[in-house]
Steps between C-alpha positions, in 0.01 A plus 500: 500500500721679750844649461637206699392277212705709256826485696698189405632288781865560566735210516695477823821699506815317405744458787808719485819294504771598743848611398646153543244355257615750237865416561426129477305550177786697345725200562251253353562331163166635369600861566849446360346354182272804469795737532705294257228505235457875541872562465530272196249722324585846635879502469522394133217736402663787685836427338336479156315828542799688642720375215234599246461844659878555525537401134235754404668776702845418361369493144324833553819650642773357277329376183295803407529435127369146549212621718416768241445236231160560343257210530173638363461865402633718781503212749856398576651197670545690827125557528424137415749370761371754754145376452641149528600590857133552585393185319762290677390642837139396435607156371717436806215611726254268325748211522550564871125511569451172315798344682384625841145375448624158390806444721520741793145567617401135560817442702457822697138410574604156624764654726253754638242229568765293677582798721152642561262221410253492210305813408 
């Protein structure tokens, strides 16, 4: 066995599309659908998270007695809602990954293969 036997064969390089091909693809219905699906997920999630975060900040600033409400032992509502910020970040991230794997990645792969050819 030689080292040449250990090196896998490389597939031929994909052709690089020119600028006009990119412009044409951006105008295509497939690309517009991809952008639309991304925006339908990202904008509502961003609005939800910003509203949730702003609510937390406003409560911490103006409703200190409410945030100081004891929940369990020395743990108050402010700590619970603060930890909820981290939890919601992880949940939104997990939802996005699942959404991207299911909805965005197949469409993006199809668009790339249309531009550059199959891998």
